[in-house]
N, C-alpha and C positions, 0 to 999 in steps of 0.2 A: 400461563402470565404469574402462578403465585410463585414462583422459582424466580424467575426475572425482579419481578415488585419486593420480594424477601431478597436480590441482592442487592439492590438498587438503593434500599433502604439503610443498605452502610453506611453510603457517599463513598466516596472513591477509595478503594483496595489495593492498591498498587503495593509491589513487592517490599519486603520489609514494615510494613502497617500491622498497627495493629488489628485493624480491618479487612487483612485477608486471612488472617489465621481463621477471624468469624466465618470468613466466607466458607473458609476451606470445611469449618464445621457445622457447616450447612451442607454442602455438598456431600458431605461424607454422612451426616444422619440422612440424608435422603437418601444413597445408595444403600445402608442400612437395613430403611424400611423396606425396597426394591430387595433385600436380599431376604429378608421375613418373610415378604407376602409372594414372593416365586414361585411358578410350577413345581410340584415335587420332585417331576424327574430332569425339571433343572438346575443345577448348579452356578450359584454367582458367588463369586470373589471378591472380596472388596481389600482394599491395602492402600494405607498411607503413607508415601512409599516417599523417603528424604534421599536425595540427590548428593551428591556430595560432589567435591569442585572440581572441576571442568575447564576444557577448554573450547570453546567455539569457535570455528574459524571457517567460513565461506566462499567457494571461489568463484561468485557471479551475486547478481542483484545487487540491494541497498549496502548492506554489508560487505562487502567483496574489499581482501586486501586487509581486514577489519578482525582484530584477535578477542574475544568476548569474554571474559572469565568469571566465573560465577559460583558460588557454595550457598549451599542452604537450602533448593528448595521442595518446597512440598510438593507432592501431586494427587490425587487422590484416581485411582486405578479400578476400574466396575470391569472385570471378565465374565461373561456368559457363555455358556458353552452345554453340550448338552453331557448328563450323568454317566451314561451311555453308550458312547462314539468318542472312543479314545484318540482316535486319528482326529478329535478337535481339536485338541490341546496344540497340536503341531502345524494348526494351520488356522491365522488368525486372521480378522476383517476389524483392522484399527478404525476408529471414528476419535476422533480428536477436536480439544478448543481450548481455550484457557479461558480462567477465573482470575486474574490480573489486572488492572486497568493503569490507566496512565493517569499522575497526580489530579487532576485536572477535572478527571470525571465521574461519575458515579458508575458510567460503561453502559445502559441500559441496552446500546446495541450493541457493541463491540466492548466482552463479548458475552454478557448473561443473557441475552438472548438464546445464545447459542448453548451456553450451558442448562438454561429452561429446555429446551427442545430434546440435547441430549438426556435429559435427565426423563422423560418423558419416553424417548424412546426408549430407553432400559427398561423402564417400567413396565412396556410393553413387549419389547422380545423377552424378559425374564418370563414370559406367558407362553411362547411360542416355540423356543429353543430347542423343544426337548427334538423335532425332527430336523435338527439344524445340524450338518459336516463340519461345521467348523463353527471356532469361537471368536467373538463381536468381541472387541476390546473395546471401553469406553475410557480416554485420559482426559481428565480434568486438569492442565496444566497451569502451573503458575512460571514466571518469567519469561514469557510471549513478547512482553512489552518492551524488555531491555534489551532484543536481538533474537528473539528466540531462542533463547536458553533451557527454557523447560522441552520442546519438543528436543532438542539437542540431549539435555538428560536421563531422559527416557532412552532414545535410541541408542545410547551409548551405553545405558548403565544398565538397563531393567531385563532380565532374562527373558519376558516375557516378547522384547521388542524384538527375536528373532525368529519369533514363528508366525510374524506379521506377511501377510502378503500384498496386500492391498491397504492403502491409506487415503480417508476420508478427513476433510480439514473442516471446520465449518468455522467462519470469518464474518468479519461486518467493516465497510467501508463508510457507515451510514445508518440511519436506523429507517428500519422497516423499507415496506416494497417486498417484490421479488427477492428470494434467496437466491440466485443463478449461478452456475457454473463459468468461471472463469478459466480456470486451469485445467486441464484433463492429461490423462496418459503419464508415459509416452503408449503404454500399450491401453489397448481401443477396448480391450473387455469391460472394463469397469463402464464407461461413457455410451456402451453398446446395449449394458443391461441397463442402464438407467432410463437410456431412453424407450426401451423395450416396457419400462416397470411404472416410469413414473408417471403419475395421475396428470400432473400440469408440471412439464418439465420446463426450464428458463435455462438459458444459457448460449454463450456464440464464442465462436474461436477470434472474431474479434478482438474481444476484448484480452483474450489470451496473450493474441499477439502482441496487444499496444501493450499488458502488462511483462510480457517478457522482452520487449525492447527499451524499456526504463523511461520511458513516456511518462507512466506511474510511479512513483518517487513510492513504494511499500513492498514492502516482505510481508512473506505467510511460513506459518509453520510449515507448509508443504513444500516447501522449496528443502529445508532439513529432512521431509521424508522421503522428496525425492532425490536427494544431491549425497546426503550424508548414507541412507540406510538405501538408497537403492529403488524403493518402489516406485508403485505407480499407483493413478488413484484420481479423486476429484479434491479439488475448491471450491466450496462455493464462500458465497459473498450478498450480505445487500448490499446494496449501493443506494437506494433513495435518500434527500437529505444529505449525502453528502458533507454539506458544508458543517454540518453539526460534529465530523467527528471528530474525534481528540477531542473537544473541545466541552466547556459548562451544557453544553446544550443537547451531550448524548444522554438522553433522560428519558423518562418511566411514557411520558404523556405523550414522545411521539411516536410510539412504541403502539402498532396494532396488533391484535392478536390474530387477522386474521396472517398479517406474514409471519408467526411462529407456526399454524395451521400447516402453511406452502409448503414451508421448508418440512416440518414435521411428516406431513402425507407424503412426498416425494420420496423422504429417506427410510421409510419405516416399508414403505411397497419396495425401496431399491435395495435393502437388507435381505428383505423377504424371501426376492430375489437370488441372489448369490450365493447366503448363505448354506442354502440344502444340498450348492450344487458341490463334488468333487474335482472339478477342473479348474481352479483358482490358476492364475499364471503364478508361476517360482518369479523368485529374485535374479535369478539367472535370465531367465524368459524377457524379463523386463530391462536390462542391460542390454542384452541385445538385439532388441526392438528399439532402444534411445538410437543404440549406433547406427544401424539402417535407414531407418526413418519412415519405411517406406509403407507400415501400416500404423504409423501417427494418426489420428483420426481428426477429419472438417468434421463441424457438428454447429449445428443453429437450428433454433428454435422455428414455430410458424404460429406466432401469438398463443403464445402457447399453451398451445394445444395438443402438439404435435414439434417429437424433435427429429432432425434429419442427420444422421450419420451413414457418413464411410471413410472410406482408408486412404492417405494420401496417395497409393497406388492406383486407386479405381481413378483419386483426382486428375492426377496428370493424363491418365489415357484420353478423359472428357475433355480436358484443357488442352492436349492435344487436336481432337479432336475439331472442337469447336476453331481452337484458330487456324486448323489448315483449311476447313469447309471455309473460313471467311476472308483467305489468304487469296483462296482459290477464286471467290464468289468476286472480291475485288479486282485479283487482275483479270478477269475475264470480261468484268464490266469495262476495264477501261482499256481494254484489246476493243474493247467493240465498239464503243464512242469515242476513240481516238485522242485526241489534240483535245478538243473540246472537255473532254470527259477528266482530262489529266489536271487542266487548266483549272476545273468548276472544283476540283477535289482539294487542292493546294488553296483553293479562294476558302473551301466551306472550312477547311483545318484552321486557318488564319480568323473567319469568326469565328470560330470555337478557342483561339487564343486569346484574341480580343476580347472575349464573354471573358474570360478569367481574369483577365489584366483588368478591366473595368470595376469585375465585380471586387476584387480583392481590393483594388486602391479606395476603394469607393467605402468601403466598410471599415478599411484600418483607416482611414483617413478619419471617421468616427472615435475610434480607437484611441488618437493623438490627441484627439479633443477633448476629451474626457475627463483627463486627467489636468487641465486646466479652467475648467468652467464648473466643475464636481470636487464639493469637499470632500471626496476619496476617489480613487480614480479608477476603483472598480464601485462604481453605485449602483450593480445591477447583484450584488450578494443575494441580499437581503429580499427582493421579488427578482426572481430569474428572469421571469417573465420578461421583461425589461428588455433582454437578448433579442427579442423576435424586433425589436420599434427601431435598438439603437445599433446593430449589428446585418440579420438578416434583412431588413427591408433594404439597407444602400445597398448592400450583395444585387440585393434582385434588380433596382435601378441601374444599378453598373450592368450586369449580365443581360441584361434590355438593351443597353446602350449600346457596350460592345459587341452584340450579338447585329445588330441596327446597322453598327456600320459596315461589319460584312456582308451585310445581306446589300446594301448600295453600291457594292463593288461587285458583288458578286451580278447584283440586277443589269448593272450596267456592262460586265461583260456578257450574260447572255442575250442582252438586247442586241449587241454589237454581233453575234452570231445568228440570232433568228432574224434579226434582218437579212442578211443573205439569203434567206428562204423567201422568195418572192413570190410562189403561192399560197401564202396563209397571210388576209389582210391583216392590219397595222391590229385591228380592234383584238382578235386574234391572236397576236403573237404578242402583244401585251399582256393578253392574261397568261399565255404559256411560260416568259418568259416568270411570272411571279409564281405561276406555280412548282415551275424550275426550280425557280431560286430556295422556294420551300423543300424542296424536297433534298436539294443538297442540304442547304444546314439540317434537317433531321438526320440526312448521313453521317453530319460531323458528330453527332452521338456513339453513332457505332466505331469509329476511329477512335475516338478519346477513352470506350469504354474496349474496345481491343487493344489498346497500347495500354491499358493496365493490366488486362488480363497478361496480358504476355510477358509483364515485369512482374505480376505476382506470382507466375508459374516458374519463371526463371529462376527466381529466386523463393521457391518451392515457400510461397506464406499460405497460410492455410483461409486467408478471409477473401482470396482470389475469388470463393463462390458470388460474389456480391456483383462481382461484375461481367459472369455468368450470365446472371441472371438479370442484368440491367443492358446486358446484350442480345440474348436472345430471344425472347419475348419481343421486344419491340420489331428485333429484326423480322420476325412474322407476322407482324402487324404491317410492317412498312411491305411488304412484298403486298398481304390481299389489297393494302393503299395503290400500290404502283400500277397493278393487275388493270380494278378499276379505272386507274388515269390512264394506262398505255390503250384500253378501248375503247374508251369515249372522250378524250382529253378536256372536250368544252363543253360537258355535262357531268362532269363529276360532282357528284352532290355533294355537300355542306355534313351533312349528320352525318354520312356515314363513314366523314372523317376524322369527327370526332368522337364515334363509336369506337373505329379501328383505334384511334391517339389510348381512350380509357383501358381498351382491350388490350394492350400492349404493356401498359404503365400498372396497370394493377398486381401480375405478381410480383416484380422489385417491390413496388410501393410494400403490400402484405410484408414482404421478407425483410426489408430495409428500413421500414419509418422508424417503428421502433427502438433498432439496436441504435440509430442518429439520434433521438432524441436523447437517448441514456447516456448517448457518450459528450454528448453537449449538456446534459447537468450536472456530468462528475467533473467534467473541465470546471463548469463553474466554481464545484465546490474544493477542487485543488487549486484554486484561486488562492482562495482563504488562508492555505500553509505556501503559497507558491516562492515567497523570496527565503528561502531557508535560512541565507544568510544576510539579518534585516538591512537594509541599505544598499547592498551591492549589486540587485537585480534595477535594471528603469521600472519607473511606477506603468510603465506603457505597454511594460513588455508581453502582460498577461492577457492584455487587451487586443492586443495583437494576433495572439494564439488565438484565442476565442474567435479573433473573425476573421482573419484567412479560414479555420476550420469551417467555417459559418460558409462561406464563401462559399469555399470548394464545394462543398453539398451542395449548395444553391445551384450549382452552375454543373453540377456532373448529375444530380436531378431532373434537373428544369428544361434541360436542353431541348427534349424534344419536343416539350410543352409551349417553352419561349418559338417556338421554327412557326407556330402555326398564331403567335399573336402578330405578326406581323403584315396579314392579308384580313385579321379578327376586326380590324376596327377599337380593338379595345389596351393600344396601349397605353393611348394619355389617359385613361382611363386608371390602367394598372400604376403608370409614372406617377400622378396624380393623388392616389390613393397610399400611393409607400410613399410620398414624400411626405405628408399629410402627418402620416403613425408617425414618419423619423421624426416630426417637428412638434410633433406632441409628447413622445418620449423627453426629450431634452429639456423641453418646458416641466415637464415629472421633476426631471433630475435639476433644475437652477430654481426652480421654485421652494425646493424641498418638501413639496406634498408627499413623493415618495423619498420617504430616508435609505441613503444605501448602505444601513445595518440593522435589524430591527432584535429586539429580545431573544426572539428564535435564533434568529441568523445572523450571529455578529463576526467581529474579527477576529481573530487570535489575538491574544497581547499579555504577554509573560512581562513576571514580577518578577527580581531576581534579585535577594539579598548579597551585597557581594564586598567577600572583605580581602581586598588586594593587600600581596603582602610577599615579598623581597626579602634577600640576602637568607644565610646560611647559620645554622645552628650556633645561640650563645650570641650574636649580634642583637643589640640594643636598639630594632626599627620598626617604629611603631606603626603598624599595617594601617589599612585606612581604611574606611567602611559605606559603601554609600548603598542605595537602593536604583537596580537598572531597570527600566521601561524598555520593552521594544516588541516588534510585531513579524508574524510572519505574512500578515495580508500585508500587501502594496499599499503605502499612500503615510502622510505624517500624523504625529500623536497629539497636534493639537490639539481639537476636540477632548481628546479623552487626559490629557494634562487639567484642561480649565475646568473639568469635573471635579477631578479628584484633588486639585488643589493643596498639593503636600509641598510646592517650588522647585518642581521639574524645573529643568533648562534642556532643550534638545538640540540636535543639532549633529556635523558628521565630526566635528573636532575632535574627538577622542573614540577611538577603535576600542571596544569591548571582545578580547580572546580567551575565548572557551575552550581555545586548541581544537575541538568536535566540529568549532564552529565560530563565527565572529560575526559581531553588531557595530557596524559601519556605521547604521544609523539609528540614536535611540534617545532615550532621555536618559539620565539620572538627579538625583539628588542627595543632599547632605546630609541633609534633619532627619531628629530623631534616627539615627543610625546608630549610636552609642551602646543603646539597649540590646537583653538579649546575648548577647554575647561577652565571654574574655579574652583581652590576649593570651593567655594562657590556652585557650580553647584553638588557638590559630596555629597551624603548624608552619614552619616556615619551607619555601617553594624555592629551588633552587635549579632554574633552566640550565643544563648542563648544553643541550643541543636542539635546534630545531631547522630541520631541512625541510625546504619546501619544493618539492617536484614531481612526480604524476602522483605521489604519493606523500603526505606528510609526517615525517618522525620524529617527535620530540621524546627527548632523555631529560629526566629531570629526577630529582630528589626531592623527597617529602619527610622532612625532619620533626618531626614530634615535639615541642618544646613540653619537657616538666620542670620549667623552674617558677618557681610559684613565688610569691610577691609573701611575704611573713611564711613560706612552708620552706622547710629545708630540702636539701635538695639528695639526687639520689644517689647514695653512696660510696666511696672511692670504689668499691672493691668492682659492682656495676660498672663503670667508669671503666676499666682496668680491662673490663674482658674485651670491648668491641678494637681496640690498640692490639691484646693478644692475636687475636685471629676474625678475618671479617665474617667467619662461621658463627659464632655468636651474635644473635640477634638480643637488642633487650627491648623490649614491649613491654605493658600495662599489662594485668594478669587479668585474668578471664576464670569464667567461674571451675571451673575442670582445673583450671593449674594448681588450685587450692588444697589438693592433695600436694605437691612439692612446695607448696610456701608457707611460711609457717604464720602460724591459727592469728597470731597478735597483727600480721598486717591483715590477713584476709578477710576477718571478723569488720575491719573498721570502713570495708567496701559492700561485705558481703554479711550483713546484719544480722539476717535472717535466717541463717543458717549456722550451724553445729559445728566445730572439726576437733574429731574424737584424738587424730594421733600427734599430740600435743608434745611428747616428747622429742619422737622422730622430726617434728617439723620444725623444734625450736633451734637445730642446730645452725641457720643463717643466723642467728642471735649469735653462736659462737663465734663464726665469719666477720661478724663483724666489729664484733668484741676485738680480736686479733687485729685485723684492719685498723685499729684506730677510732672508728666513727666515734664518736660525740654527739648528746642531743644539743642544740641553743639551750639558755638559762630560761628561755620564756617556752618552749615547750615546741611542737613543730605537730602538723600535720600529714602523717607517710603518704609517701602515694606507693602504691604498690605494682614493682616489678619483676617481672619474670625475664630470663635471660633462655631462648632456643638455640639448642644449637642444634642446623640442618645439615650435621656429618650423615653420610648414607654407609655409614663401615660398618663396627661393628656391633654401636649401638652406646660408646664411649669416646670420650674426650679428653683427653689431657693435654698439662700446657704446666709450662713452670719445672724448674731446678733447683738444684741446692745453689743457684747463684739468683734464684728469684725470689723479694719479698716482699709481702706485704704487710701493712704496721711491724711489728716486730715478730710476725710467723717466716719460716720461709720452710720451701717444701716443693712438696707436688702435687696439684689437685687432679679430684678425677670428677668428670660429671657425668652422669646420665645424657644422653639423646631424649631432647626437648623436657628437661627438666632444669632446672638450678634456682636454687634460694636465694629469693633477692627481698627489693623493698619497691 
């Protein structure tokens, strides 16, 4: 925890800040210390890598269709390998995470926790790597939060990247909890060895399916390693408290040492498992595997103790076998049962449909009501347990009512069928009708899970394993139950029915309960950042998504249990208890006893100082300045405005267009917004075109103003350059330009430096004099400019002729590429 504490004490450290430099220095010092204390047979190489300018364009995911340009990124790279195994230099395992944070948080979870774990892993590996056959590269990159640029710059620019066979990325979408695998592959080598070695394995392919489908709007460096470098591997993430992700509440006090220990122990065991092997998959094998898809892994853990892994080829065989046997049993059963069995099947399927419709309707009704009665349309963010009373309880009531309607219809039909059997007394017939109706309601669960299995198998969805577990164990339990029923239907013991039910439900509940709970918690966390274009989505939409998710889970998992409720006499008790729970939850929200947000789980609010400028260079148009307040969490900002008391007015009358996103609903104020900036600091923005289709393409000119009040303008020579050739770009000087720019100008901008080439650098004074430049009588403060030539020819650019004159001087000028004397 000491590493995490040291990094979080720096506060937010995004790229470009002074804090990120301090964070890099800390990690570099820790890496150097690991090098000093390493085993004498282990070679530890530490490098501060400075990435050059690059462009990152991904073809999928969150940044699809966007070109992200980056420069001046710094990374700490630590390579550990045995001194006496030359082959280790050519085969490496990459462990990667990012040091930088977003501007609003100290980043305890995302991802100082990952950096801390990596440093401790490197310290441990440095003592045991003498027996390895592969190198291990620890990459502490920056630029991830700006669009995965850190990983991209390393993969495309550093020579060690060509030796990597497997990539492991450590991430966080929350603070604390288990760090689980949510992406693996495409080659199964990494996940198979992790399952063998990890002490407390955690991971589900369900998360991978959701992430790859785009339901979760996020991206990690693993995408770069997989898409750009063609690597395979694992992607880990913390997901607890996902509501604090990228907010000020991503802080150290929420992070438990057990979370770091869990990830560290699993990762250490995994690295010790694969580093000594000489059979790491190569990039070519991974690309072939990704194309075929036959050996893509299906993986899931059981209570965080065991992990099951099997490939897609085996999954296809298993699914085909279960589907064919199920269809065979159903066809045989219908042929033997005849017309009554077919009608009963249809009516039982109708009960399952009614169950789903009523459940979703009841839950969605509450979702629509919440924005009308609560100060926030998402009042459960601060207290996620409210979801049980607000959505799960109504969904359960609806499911029970819907199934009961189907049960009544099915009972009426079966009563008509059994009434034709004269040999049975009316009492026995009535009892048999109830039991037969109950049996068909139970079978309706088989139908719905069989349909899901067929669809999942057809589309090759890895999460189909859940349908398998919810279909097969209950089917065996049902078979045992019905054998008892057929042997002596009038004496079927109720305790045996309950025991059989619990036996059939135990396995699927153990396999899937934790996954469903984590998914619900993740969805609640996503609601905090749901409205990416504030005001563009209805306030109730996030509620609808959670309500539907909860209702579907209730219907599909409780269909077996609820089929027994109709004969147990507990139906009224269940409806009454859940109704009280719904009412109590609504009362807590209406009364304000349970606030929608807390200090630790608040809404995401953005405050932006906007300077709106239009026109072109030289036009005297005054820019307008205001403070924009908006939130990606659904709901009005009324309470926030009341608390701030800065004259904000809210509404939808003025849309703020930030090009990459827009604000349809927000608040703004013009009070005290003139300070902290100057007209001369604001560039002129001229939009040439703005095309909105499948992709938005905006072309604009950003023209920096150099005309200051009481300050002279750049000389005429520099102004003429842009008219002579578009290849000459005039810009403000940087320190490195001062070898070509006269000391008289640069010393006023960089007074702490001295420039010795005085005579050579004063040539620009001659150019200025010949051009007729004169100083105003009251003097001026000069703006240091350089003109940079973008020519890719021989490095020299010429313009002018005997007819070309500047002031009283005529002739031809020859300028060296990337250099020009100026003001």
